[in-house]
C-alpha positions as CSV (number, residue, x, y, z in Angstrom):
1,M,125.0,48.1,23.9
2,P,126.4,45.0,22.4
3,Q,123.9,42.5,23.3
4,D,125.3,39.5,21.5
5,L,128.6,39.9,23.3
6,F,126.7,40.2,26.7
7,Y,124.6,37.2,25.6
8,Q,127.7,35.2,24.8
9,L,129.4,35.7,27.9
10,G,126.2,34.9,29.9
11,A,125.9,31.5,28.0
12,Q,129.6,30.4,29.0
13,S,129.5,32.1,32.7
14,S,128.9,30.6,36.2
15,D,127.5,34.0,37.3
16,G,123.8,34.9,36.5
17,Y,123.2,37.4,33.6
18,F,120.0,39.1,33.0
19,V,118.2,42.0,31.2
20,Y,114.9,43.0,32.7
21,D,112.1,45.2,31.0
22,L,110.9,47.7,33.7
23,I,107.7,48.5,31.8
24,D,106.6,45.1,31.2
25,C,107.8,43.5,34.1
26,R,109.6,40.5,32.4
27,F,113.0,39.3,31.6
28,L,114.2,40.0,28.1
29,Y,117.2,37.8,28.7
30,L,118.6,35.6,31.3
31,N,121.1,32.5,31.5
32,T,121.0,29.2,32.8
33,A,123.3,30.1,35.8
34,L,121.2,32.8,37.0
35,A,118.1,30.1,37.5
36,D,120.8,27.5,39.0
37,I,121.6,30.2,41.6
38,W,118.0,30.0,42.9
39,D,117.7,26.3,42.1
40,L,114.8,27.1,39.6
41,T,114.6,26.5,35.7
42,P,114.8,29.6,33.1
43,D,111.1,28.5,32.5
44,D,110.0,28.9,36.0
45,I,111.5,32.7,36.1
46,L,110.1,33.7,32.7
47,Q,106.6,32.7,33.5
48,S,106.5,34.3,37.0
49,P,109.4,36.9,37.6
50,T,108.4,37.5,41.3
51,I,109.5,33.9,42.0
52,L,112.9,35.2,42.5
53,F,111.7,37.8,45.1
54,D,109.7,35.1,46.9
55,Q,112.8,33.4,47.7
56,V,114.9,36.5,49.2
57,H,115.6,35.6,52.7
58,P,112.8,37.2,54.9
59,D,115.2,39.5,56.6
60,D,116.3,41.1,53.3
61,Q,113.1,41.4,51.6
62,V,112.6,44.9,52.7
63,L,116.0,45.8,51.4
64,V,115.9,44.3,48.0
65,G,112.6,46.2,47.8
66,Y,114.1,49.6,48.3
67,C,117.3,48.5,46.1
68,F,114.8,47.8,43.3
69,Q,112.9,51.0,43.7
70,E,116.4,53.0,44.0
71,I,117.8,51.5,40.8
72,S,114.5,51.9,38.9
73,S,114.3,55.6,39.7
74,D,118.2,56.5,40.0
75,K,119.2,54.5,36.8
76,V,122.9,54.6,37.6
77,Y,125.3,51.6,38.1
78,K,125.0,50.2,41.6
79,K,126.0,47.3,43.6
80,Y,124.1,45.3,46.1
81,E,124.3,42.3,48.4
82,F,121.6,40.2,49.8
83,R,120.8,36.8,50.9
84,L,118.4,33.9,49.6
85,L,116.9,31.3,51.8
86,L,116.0,28.1,49.7
87,N,113.9,25.4,51.1
88,G,113.9,27.2,54.5
89,K,117.5,26.2,55.2
90,D,119.9,26.7,52.4
91,E,121.3,30.4,53.0
92,R,123.3,31.9,50.1
93,Y,124.7,35.2,49.8
94,L,124.4,37.2,46.4
95,K,126.2,40.2,44.9
96,V,124.2,42.1,41.9
97,S,125.8,44.4,39.9
98,I,123.1,46.3,38.0
99,G,122.3,49.4,36.0
100,P,120.2,50.7,33.0
101,V,120.7,49.5,29.4
102,E,119.6,51.3,26.1
103,G,118.8,50.0,23.0
104,V,116.3,47.2,23.9
105,G,112.8,49.0,23.6
106,N,111.5,50.0,27.0
107,D,113.5,51.1,29.9
108,A,115.5,48.1,31.0
109,L,118.1,47.0,33.4
110,C,120.9,44.8,33.0
111,G,122.9,43.0,35.4
112,I,125.2,40.1,36.8
113,V,124.5,38.0,39.9
114,E,127.4,36.5,41.7
115,D,127.1,33.8,44.4
116,I,129.4,35.0,47.0
117,T,128.5,32.3,49.9
118,I,131.9,30.8,49.9
119,E,133.6,34.2,50.6
120,R,131.2,35.2,53.1
121,H,131.4,32.2,55.1
122,N,135.0,32.2,54.7
123,K,135.1,35.8,56.0
124,I,133.4,34.6,59.0
125,H,135.4,31.8,59.5
126,I,138.5,33.9,59.2
127,E,137.4,36.6,61.8
128,Q,136.9,33.6,64.0
129,I,140.2,32.0,63.5
130,N,141.6,35.8,63.8
131,N,139.8,35.8,67.3
132,R,141.1,32.4,68.4
133,K,144.5,33.4,67.5
134,N,144.5,36.5,69.4
135,I,143.3,34.4,72.5
136,A,145.8,31.9,71.8
137,L,148.7,34.3,71.9
138,E,147.4,35.9,75.1
139,V,147.4,32.4,76.6
140,L,150.9,31.6,75.1
141,S,152.5,35.0,76.3
142,H,151.1,34.5,79.9
143,D,152.0,30.8,80.1
144,L,155.6,31.2,78.5
145,K,156.3,34.2,80.6
146,E,157.4,32.3,83.8
147,P,159.2,29.5,82.1
148,F,161.3,31.6,80.1
149,G,162.1,33.7,82.9
150,M,163.1,30.7,84.9
151,M,165.5,29.6,82.0
152,K,166.9,33.0,82.0
153,L,167.6,33.0,85.6
154,T,169.1,29.5,85.2
155,A,171.3,30.5,82.2
156,S,172.5,33.7,84.3
157,S,173.6,31.5,87.0
158,L,175.5,29.1,84.8
159,A,177.1,32.1,83.1
160,N,178.0,33.9,86.4
161,G,181.4,32.8,87.5
162,I,181.1,29.6,84.8
163,Q,184.9,28.5,85.3
164,Q,184.1,27.8,89.1
165,K,181.2,26.0,88.4
166,S,181.4,22.0,88.9
167,E,180.3,19.8,85.7
168,E,177.5,18.4,87.8
169,Y,176.2,21.8,88.6
170,L,176.3,22.8,84.9
171,A,174.8,19.5,83.6
172,E,172.0,20.0,86.0
173,G,171.3,23.6,84.8
174,L,171.5,22.5,81.2
175,A,169.2,19.6,81.8
176,F,166.7,21.9,83.6
177,I,166.7,24.4,80.5
178,I,166.4,21.4,77.8
179,E,163.4,19.9,79.9
180,M,161.5,23.3,80.2
181,C,162.2,23.8,76.4
182,E,160.8,20.6,75.4
183,R,157.6,20.9,77.6
184,N,156.7,24.4,76.4
185,M,157.5,23.3,72.8
186,K,154.8,20.6,73.3
187,M,152.4,23.1,74.4
188,V,152.9,25.4,71.5
189,R,152.7,22.3,68.9
190,S,149.5,21.1,70.4
191,L,148.0,24.6,70.3
192,I,149.2,25.0,66.5
193,N,147.7,21.4,65.8
194,K,144.3,22.4,67.2
195,E,144.4,25.8,65.1
196,F,144.8,23.8,62.0
197,L,142.0,21.5,62.8
198,K,139.9,24.7,63.0
199,S,141.3,26.7,60.3
200,S,140.7,23.8,57.8
201,E,137.0,24.4,58.1
202,V,137.4,27.6,55.7
203,E,135.6,26.5,52.5
204,I,137.7,26.2,49.2
205,K,137.5,28.9,46.5
206,K,138.1,27.2,43.2
207,E,140.2,28.7,40.2
208,R,141.3,27.6,36.8
209,V,144.7,26.1,37.4
210,D,147.3,24.7,35.2
211,L,148.7,21.8,37.5
212,V,151.6,20.8,35.1
213,W,153.1,24.6,35.9
214,E,152.3,24.6,39.4
215,F,153.7,21.1,39.9
216,R,157.0,22.0,38.0
217,D,157.3,25.2,40.0
218,L,156.8,23.2,43.4
219,I,159.7,20.6,42.4
220,R,161.9,23.7,41.3
221,F,161.5,25.1,45.0
222,Y,162.7,21.7,46.5
223,R,165.6,21.5,43.9
224,R,166.8,25.1,44.9
225,S,166.7,24.3,48.5
226,R,169.5,22.8,50.5
227,L,167.5,19.5,50.8
228,N,168.6,18.7,47.2
229,E,171.8,18.0,48.3
230,V,170.4,14.8,50.3
231,K,167.2,14.0,48.4
232,H,166.5,13.6,44.8
233,F,163.3,15.4,43.5
234,S,161.6,14.7,40.3
235,F,158.2,15.4,38.5
236,K,156.7,13.5,35.9
237,C,154.0,14.1,33.3
238,E,153.0,13.4,29.7
239,S,150.8,16.4,29.1
240,E,152.3,19.9,28.7
241,R,149.1,21.4,30.4
242,I,146.3,19.8,32.7
243,Y,143.8,22.5,33.6
244,L,141.5,21.9,36.7
245,R,139.4,24.1,38.8
246,L,140.7,23.8,42.3
247,D,141.7,25.9,45.4
248,S,145.4,26.1,44.4
249,M,146.7,27.5,47.8
250,K,144.9,24.4,49.8
251,F,145.8,21.9,47.3
252,L,149.5,22.9,47.4
253,Q,149.4,22.6,51.1
254,V,148.4,18.9,50.5
255,L,151.3,18.3,48.2
256,N,153.9,20.2,50.5
257,N,153.0,18.2,53.5
258,L,153.0,14.8,51.4
259,I,156.5,15.6,50.2
260,S,157.6,16.9,53.6
261,N,156.4,13.5,55.2
262,A,158.6,11.8,52.2
263,I,161.5,13.9,53.1
264,K,161.5,12.8,56.9
265,F,161.1,9.0,56.0
266,T,163.3,8.7,53.3
267,A,167.1,8.1,54.0
268,A,170.0,10.3,52.4
269,Q,170.1,10.2,48.6
270,G,166.4,9.0,48.5
271,E,164.0,9.4,45.7
272,I,160.8,11.5,45.9
273,T,158.7,11.8,42.7
274,L,155.7,13.8,42.1
275,T,153.5,12.7,39.1
276,A,150.4,13.8,37.3
277,A,148.4,11.9,34.7
278,E,145.1,12.8,32.7
279,Q,142.6,9.9,32.7
280,E,139.1,10.0,31.0
281,D,137.4,11.8,34.1
282,T,139.7,12.7,36.3
283,V,143.5,13.3,37.1
284,L,145.8,10.8,38.9
285,I,148.4,12.7,41.1
286,T,151.1,10.5,43.1
287,V,153.5,11.5,45.6
288,A,156.0,8.6,45.8
289,D,159.3,7.8,47.7
290,N,161.6,4.9,48.5
291,G,161.6,5.5,52.3
292,S,160.9,3.5,55.4
293,G,157.0,3.1,54.8
294,I,154.3,3.4,57.1
295,P,154.0,1.1,60.2
296,V,151.2,-1.4,60.1
297,E,149.7,-0.3,63.1
298,L,149.3,3.6,61.6
299,R,147.8,2.5,58.3
300,S,144.1,1.6,59.3
301,S,143.6,5.2,61.1
302,L,146.3,7.4,59.1
303,F,143.3,9.6,57.7
304,D,141.4,9.9,61.0
305,R,140.6,13.4,61.6
306,A,141.9,13.5,65.2
307,E,145.1,14.6,67.0
308,Q,147.4,11.7,66.4
309,G,150.7,10.9,67.6
310,L,152.9,12.1,65.0
311,K,155.7,9.9,64.1
312,R,159.2,11.4,64.3
313,G,161.5,11.3,61.0
314,L,164.3,9.0,60.6
315,I,166.8,11.2,62.1
316,G,164.1,12.5,64.8
317,E,162.4,15.3,62.9
318,E,159.5,16.7,64.6
319,S,156.3,16.7,62.7
320,H,154.9,20.4,62.1
321,G,152.4,20.0,59.0
322,L,149.0,19.3,58.5
323,G,147.5,15.9,59.8
324,M,146.7,13.4,57.6
325,G,143.1,13.8,58.6
326,I,143.2,17.5,57.4
327,I,144.7,16.5,54.1
328,K,142.1,14.0,53.4
329,A,139.3,16.7,54.3
330,I,140.9,19.1,51.6
331,V,140.9,16.3,49.0
332,D,137.4,15.5,49.9
333,L,136.5,19.3,49.5
334,H,137.6,19.2,45.9
335,G,135.4,16.2,45.3
336,G,138.5,13.7,44.9
337,D,139.9,10.6,46.4
338,I,143.1,9.9,48.4
339,W,144.7,6.4,49.4
340,F,148.3,4.9,49.6
341,E,150.4,1.8,49.1
342,T,153.1,1.3,51.3
343,E,155.9,-1.3,52.4
344,L,158.3,-1.3,55.2
345,N,161.8,-0.5,54.2
346,K,160.7,0.0,50.7
347,G,158.6,3.2,50.4
348,T,155.4,5.0,50.1
349,V,152.9,6.1,47.2
350,F,150.1,8.3,47.9
351,Y,147.4,8.6,45.3
352,I,145.1,11.4,44.6
353,T,142.4,11.7,41.9
354,L,140.6,14.8,41.2
355,P,137.5,15.2,38.8
356,K,138.0,17.3,35.5
């Protein structure tokens, strides 16, 4: 086995790497990340390897004991999952990929330990969200069935002998259909907003991302759309590459919604600019427009995480995006900050800082 390569990978990885001697019952190698997963120091583990087992969740200790016996006797590559319980309350899910290794003297096992807590929590949240979605669809199908039927009857009545209908009769029928549409659209939007609030509880999964590439691609999307005919989109950055660890899908949701708001509150031929700049310990991101600005009465509570009376756009566009409270929550999950500067009839700039 190329031990040096394994040790080099372990030194750079956030996953736990180890080599364990089955005869002497001691670790021949372990990296700092392994100790971090258990909230211990490497010396703690080297002096007393059984301390790892002591922090296995009580409900999983029998399973872990069986798995250790199995891998020690079978000596074939295996994967196991179990939980830790740290300080009596911090539950962590781990995945261990482990197998025999030769060339280190006695019989030994080498393995990699991954902290999959976020993935498992997200899986639970996603299952809950799917269950809520199914219930929501059942409610919608039931509650929309009757109004759709009423609108169909009204439309059929209008269409039947339309040339003989008076203008007053047609106007009343159309007004009824419009009212029913608006009433049920409000119900659908309310349900969607509640689901956004709940689905934002899914934890983030960070990966290494080139912000410059992602932001250029985002602006290219808006430039290719028909919106480019009525708005001007630009991206500015002095760096060719800016690498950060973040959940790109969730963070691009933040930017898309900030840009979407800028579009709604910026007049025709308005300017919308996305920027990114490296600072000493952070990256500063801005989304700026020269639109109508944020009304004074909304500024102090803009980031409140609650159902808000969402403001229509300049030409009456409905708001269908994430609430500002959820946008702030996603930024907070990345360890960042968000704030804004605004002036009526001159525009708004949203600032986001993310740690490197």
